[in-house]
C-alpha positions as CSV (number, residue, x, y, z in Angstrom):
1,M,0.0,0.0,0.0
2,Y,1.3,3.4,-1.0
3,T,-0.3,6.5,0.5
4,F,-0.4,9.8,-1.4
5,N,-2.3,11.4,1.5
6,P,-0.8,14.8,2.1
7,G,-0.6,14.4,5.8
8,P,0.0,12.4,7.9
9,S,1.8,11.0,4.9
10,Q,4.1,8.1,3.8
11,V,7.0,7.7,6.1
12,Y,10.5,6.7,5.0
13,P,10.9,2.9,5.2
14,Q,14.1,3.5,7.2
15,V,11.9,4.7,10.1
16,R,11.2,1.1,11.1
17,Q,14.9,0.5,11.7
18,Y,15.3,3.9,13.4
19,L,12.6,3.0,15.9
20,L,14.2,-0.3,16.7
21,D,17.6,1.5,17.1
22,S,16.0,4.1,19.4
23,F,14.7,1.3,21.7
24,D,18.0,-0.6,21.7
25,Q,20.0,2.5,22.4
26,G,17.9,3.6,25.3
27,W,16.5,6.8,23.8
28,L,12.9,6.0,24.9
29,S,14.0,6.5,28.5
30,A,16.8,9.0,28.0
31,Q,17.1,12.0,30.4
32,H,16.3,15.2,28.5
33,R,18.5,17.2,30.9
34,G,21.6,15.0,30.4
35,E,24.6,15.6,28.2
36,R,23.6,12.8,25.8
37,F,20.4,14.6,24.9
38,V,22.2,17.9,24.6
39,Q,24.6,16.3,22.1
40,L,21.6,14.9,20.1
41,M,20.1,18.4,20.0
42,R,23.4,20.0,18.9
43,E,23.9,17.4,16.1
44,T,20.3,17.7,14.9
45,I,20.4,21.4,14.6
46,T,23.7,21.3,12.8
47,E,22.4,18.7,10.3
48,L,19.2,20.7,9.7
49,K,21.2,23.9,8.9
50,N,23.6,22.1,6.7
51,K,21.2,19.9,4.8
52,L,18.4,22.4,4.4
53,N,20.6,25.5,3.8
54,I,19.3,27.3,6.8
55,P,21.3,30.4,7.7
56,Q,23.8,29.8,10.5
57,D,22.5,32.8,12.5
58,Y,18.9,31.5,12.5
59,T,17.7,29.9,15.8
60,I,15.9,26.5,15.6
61,F,13.1,25.5,18.0
62,F,11.3,22.2,18.4
63,M,7.6,22.2,19.2
64,S,4.7,19.7,19.0
65,S,3.0,20.8,15.8
66,A,2.5,23.7,13.4
67,T,-0.6,24.5,15.4
68,E,1.5,25.2,18.5
69,C,3.7,27.4,16.3
70,W,0.5,29.5,15.6
71,E,-0.1,29.8,19.3
72,V,3.5,30.7,20.2
73,L,3.8,33.3,17.5
74,V,0.6,35.1,18.7
75,Q,1.7,34.9,22.4
76,S,5.3,36.0,22.0
77,L,5.7,38.1,18.8
78,T,2.3,39.7,18.3
79,P,1.6,42.4,21.0
80,T,-0.9,44.2,18.8
81,K,-2.0,42.4,15.6
82,S,-1.0,40.2,12.7
83,F,-2.1,40.4,9.0
84,H,-2.7,37.3,7.0
85,L,-2.7,36.6,3.3
86,Y,-4.3,33.3,2.5
87,N,-6.0,31.3,-0.2
88,G,-7.0,28.1,1.7
89,A,-8.2,26.5,4.9
90,F,-4.9,26.4,6.8
91,G,-4.0,30.0,6.1
92,E,-7.5,30.9,7.3
93,K,-7.2,28.8,10.4
94,W,-4.0,30.5,11.3
95,L,-5.9,33.8,11.1
96,D,-8.6,32.4,13.3
97,Y,-6.1,31.4,16.0
98,A,-4.5,34.9,15.9
99,K,-7.9,36.7,16.2
100,A,-8.8,34.6,19.2
101,Q,-6.0,36.2,21.1
102,R,-5.5,39.4,19.2
103,P,-8.9,40.5,17.9
104,A,-7.4,43.3,15.9
105,S,-5.7,40.8,13.6
106,T,-7.1,40.7,10.1
107,G,-6.5,39.2,6.7
108,V,-7.3,39.1,3.0
109,Q,-8.1,36.1,0.9
110,F,-6.8,35.8,-2.7
111,G,-7.8,33.3,-5.4
112,I,-6.2,29.9,-5.8
113,D,-4.9,30.9,-9.3
114,E,-3.6,34.3,-8.1
115,L,-0.4,35.6,-6.6
116,P,-0.8,38.0,-3.6
117,N,0.6,41.5,-3.3
118,L,0.7,44.0,-0.5
119,Q,-0.6,47.1,-2.2
120,N,-3.7,48.8,-0.8
121,L,-4.7,46.1,1.6
122,P,-7.2,47.0,4.3
123,G,-5.9,46.3,7.8
124,L,-2.2,46.3,6.8
125,D,-0.5,49.2,8.5
126,E,2.3,50.4,10.7
127,E,0.8,48.7,13.8
128,T,1.1,45.2,12.1
129,D,3.5,43.0,14.1
130,L,3.5,40.0,11.7
131,V,2.6,39.5,8.1
132,C,1.6,35.8,7.8
133,I,1.7,33.7,4.6
134,T,1.3,30.0,3.8
135,Q,4.1,29.2,1.4
136,N,2.5,25.9,0.4
137,E,-1.2,25.7,1.0
138,T,-2.0,22.0,1.5
139,S,-5.7,22.4,1.2
140,T,-5.7,24.0,-2.2
141,A,-2.4,22.6,-3.7
142,T,-1.0,26.0,-4.2
143,Q,2.5,27.4,-3.7
144,L,4.2,30.8,-3.3
145,R,7.5,30.7,-5.2
146,D,10.6,32.6,-4.2
147,G,9.7,35.6,-6.2
148,A,6.3,36.0,-4.6
149,V,7.8,35.6,-1.0
150,L,10.5,38.1,-1.8
151,N,8.0,40.6,-3.2
152,I,6.0,40.4,0.1
153,Y,9.2,40.6,2.2
154,N,10.4,43.8,0.4
155,R,7.0,45.5,1.0
156,L,6.6,44.8,4.7
157,P,5.1,47.9,6.5
158,G,6.9,49.5,9.4
159,N,8.6,47.0,11.6
160,A,6.5,44.0,10.6
161,L,8.1,40.6,10.5
162,L,7.3,38.0,7.8
163,A,6.1,34.7,9.2
164,V,5.9,31.7,6.8
165,D,4.0,28.4,7.1
166,A,6.1,25.9,5.2
167,T,4.4,22.8,6.7
168,S,4.1,20.9,3.4
169,S,7.3,22.1,1.7
170,M,10.1,22.3,4.2
171,A,12.6,19.5,3.6
172,G,11.0,18.9,0.2
173,I,11.9,22.1,-1.8
174,Q,14.8,24.6,-1.4
175,L,13.5,27.6,0.5
176,K,15.2,31.0,0.7
177,Y,15.0,31.4,4.5
178,I,16.8,34.7,4.5
179,K,13.7,36.2,2.9
180,G,11.5,35.4,5.9
181,D,11.9,36.1,9.6
182,I,9.9,33.0,10.9
183,W,9.5,29.7,9.2
184,Y,7.9,26.5,10.6
185,A,6.8,23.1,9.5
186,S,5.5,19.8,11.0
187,V,7.5,16.7,10.3
188,Q,4.6,14.4,9.0
189,K,4.9,15.7,5.5
190,C,8.2,16.3,3.5
191,F,10.3,15.1,6.4
192,G,8.7,11.7,6.1
193,L,8.3,11.1,9.8
194,P,5.4,10.3,12.2
195,A,3.4,13.3,13.5
196,G,4.1,14.9,16.8
197,L,7.0,17.3,16.2
198,S,7.5,20.6,14.4
199,V,10.5,22.7,13.5
200,M,10.5,26.5,13.8
201,L,13.2,28.9,12.6
202,L,13.7,32.5,13.8
203,S,15.9,35.1,12.1
204,P,18.2,37.4,14.1
205,R,15.6,40.2,13.5
206,A,12.8,38.0,15.0
207,I,15.0,37.1,18.0
208,E,15.7,40.8,18.6
209,R,11.9,41.5,18.6
210,M,11.3,38.6,20.9
211,R,13.8,39.9,23.4
212,K,12.2,43.4,23.3
213,I,8.7,42.1,23.9
214,N,10.0,39.7,26.5
215,E,6.8,37.7,26.9
216,R,7.0,35.0,29.6
217,A,3.4,34.3,30.6
218,H,3.2,30.8,29.1
219,Y,5.0,27.5,29.5
220,N,6.1,27.6,25.8
221,S,6.9,31.4,25.7
222,L,9.6,32.0,23.0
223,T,11.8,34.0,25.3
224,A,12.1,31.1,27.8
225,Q,12.5,28.6,25.0
226,Y,15.3,30.7,23.4
227,E,17.2,31.0,26.7
228,K,17.1,27.2,27.0
229,M,18.0,26.6,23.4
230,L,21.2,28.5,23.9
231,N,22.3,25.4,25.8
232,F,20.5,23.0,23.5
233,Q,17.8,22.4,26.1
234,T,14.0,22.9,26.2
235,T,11.6,24.5,28.7
236,H,9.6,21.4,29.1
237,T,10.0,17.7,28.4
238,P,10.5,17.4,24.6
239,N,9.6,14.7,22.1
240,V,12.9,12.9,22.5
241,L,11.9,10.1,20.1
242,G,10.8,12.6,17.4
243,I,14.0,14.6,17.6
244,Y,16.0,11.3,17.4
245,L,14.1,10.2,14.3
246,L,14.6,13.7,12.8
247,N,18.3,13.4,13.5
248,R,18.5,10.1,11.7
249,I,16.5,11.0,8.7
250,I,18.2,14.3,8.1
251,H,21.6,12.7,8.4
252,D,20.7,10.0,5.9
253,R,19.1,12.4,3.3
254,P,21.0,14.2,0.5
255,A,21.4,18.0,0.4
256,I,18.1,19.8,-0.2
257,K,19.0,20.9,-3.7
258,V,19.1,17.2,-4.7
259,T,15.7,16.5,-3.2
260,H,14.3,19.8,-4.6
261,Q,15.2,18.9,-8.2
262,H,13.9,15.4,-7.8
263,L,10.5,16.7,-6.6
264,V,10.3,19.4,-9.3
265,D,11.0,16.9,-12.0
266,R,8.4,14.5,-10.7
267,A,5.8,17.3,-10.3
268,T,6.5,18.5,-13.8
269,K,5.8,15.1,-15.3
270,L,2.6,14.7,-13.2
271,Y,1.2,18.1,-14.3
272,D,2.1,17.4,-17.9
273,Y,0.3,14.1,-17.8
274,F,-2.8,15.4,-16.0
275,D,-3.0,18.5,-18.2
276,Q,-3.8,16.3,-21.2
277,A,-4.2,12.6,-20.6
278,T,-7.0,11.9,-18.1
279,Q,-10.6,12.6,-17.2
280,L,-9.3,14.7,-14.3
281,T,-7.6,18.0,-14.7
282,P,-5.3,20.0,-12.4
283,L,-7.2,22.0,-9.7
284,I,-4.8,25.0,-10.2
285,T,-4.7,26.3,-13.8
286,N,-2.0,28.9,-13.3
287,P,1.4,27.1,-13.5
288,E,3.0,29.8,-11.3
289,A,0.6,29.0,-8.4
290,R,0.8,25.2,-8.6
291,S,2.4,23.4,-5.7
292,T,5.4,21.2,-6.2
293,T,4.7,19.0,-3.2
294,V,0.9,18.6,-3.4
295,I,-0.9,18.1,-6.7
296,G,-4.6,18.8,-6.8
297,L,-6.9,17.3,-9.3
298,K,-10.6,18.2,-10.0
299,A,-13.5,16.3,-11.5
300,P,-17.3,15.8,-10.8
301,A,-17.9,14.4,-7.4
302,P,-19.1,10.9,-8.6
303,L,-15.9,10.5,-10.7
304,I,-13.7,11.6,-7.7
305,D,-15.3,8.9,-5.5
306,E,-14.8,6.3,-8.2
307,V,-11.2,7.2,-8.7
308,K,-10.4,7.0,-5.0
309,R,-12.3,3.7,-4.6
310,R,-10.6,2.0,-7.6
311,A,-7.2,3.3,-6.6
312,L,-7.5,2.0,-3.0
313,A,-8.4,-1.5,-4.4
314,Q,-5.1,-1.5,-6.2
315,G,-3.0,-0.4,-3.2
316,L,-3.0,3.4,-3.9
317,Q,-4.5,5.6,-1.2
318,L,-5.2,9.1,-2.7
319,G,-5.7,12.1,-0.6
320,S,-9.2,13.6,-0.4
321,G,-10.0,17.2,-1.3
322,Y,-10.2,19.7,1.6
323,G,-12.8,22.1,2.8
324,N,-15.0,23.5,0.0
325,W,-13.0,21.4,-2.6
326,K,-13.6,18.1,-0.8
327,P,-16.3,16.6,-3.0
328,T,-14.8,17.6,-6.4
329,S,-11.1,17.2,-5.9
330,L,-8.4,14.9,-4.7
331,R,-4.8,15.6,-3.6
332,I,-1.6,13.7,-4.4
333,A,1.3,14.2,-2.1
334,N,4.7,14.5,-4.0
335,F,6.8,14.1,-0.8
336,P,10.3,12.7,-0.8
337,A,9.5,9.6,1.2
338,I,7.1,8.3,-1.6
339,P,9.3,6.3,-4.0
340,D,9.3,6.8,-7.8
341,A,7.9,3.3,-8.2
342,A,4.7,4.4,-6.5
343,F,4.3,7.3,-8.9
344,E,4.9,5.0,-11.9
345,Q,2.2,2.7,-10.6
346,L,-0.1,5.7,-10.1
347,V,0.3,7.0,-13.7
348,Q,-0.2,3.5,-15.0
349,F,-3.4,3.3,-13.0
350,F,-4.8,6.5,-14.5
351,A,-3.7,5.6,-18.0
352,R,-5.3,2.2,-17.8
353,E,-8.6,3.2,-16.2
354,F,-9.2,7.0,-16.6
355,A,-7.5,8.1,-19.8
């Protein structure tokens, strides 16, 4: 069985051996205040920066999920309000989390075939603390490429920081982290690991703002977490197993430029095929807005149901659509842990039954 579900998604087959190793090596009962764990943290952070081309002066934090990242960013870096540009369910949910704690927060929705801009947007002003974007919107299979992110970064108002949700792209495609102040992702997508851990990056500019605000009212306040991370520690008991698995998979993976090119090539082939060869068509018509890591397809609801049913019978689990697109679309994860053989089997399935 291959799963193309965009999350939780296919894990690397090596995870089975990593789990056995973690038990045999005593990591499941390791002390998180001991030197052994400190060394694991130090090695993991070094590997992440080297393999993903993360700037050396960015600070890495580990949390439980992307949802916790939403919460922490509101608590610790948003004294007044945030502004959100979104075109799908996860970007909108981030806005909802922000408004629950900072009612002045606002946002603007743009179309799934459009690219956003920051000109003449209501609610975006000098009081904005964070401008928030979703680099790869899993629900709509859309992506903001480097140029779009750079355009937003260069037009930030006042002292606003740029926060980027990269949940379904980090560790899959090469990101220009220097063009954002905050980046975060969960590991159950392109990292190819079980859910329960997220990675968040802060630029020196974001760290300076965090220190100035100095929010300490929560167990996971960024200021306290930062002070602990200076010594490769955490404020509370961390997901030791998750960090161990992350350490192993990042160590064994190639540099991100290799993975990036592989996924781009594979996505290009898939889009070329679905643009012309099947009864289903790409959900996103604008090539500049199409995601590399999540391919969305659309068709009438009865056909979508039939495709998913027949695929599952042949050992191929396709991802359902999301939100308003659920009945009339499906999503195919193009994550690194899914082998090329699975995509070959998928294309043969569509060619055989839905050409």
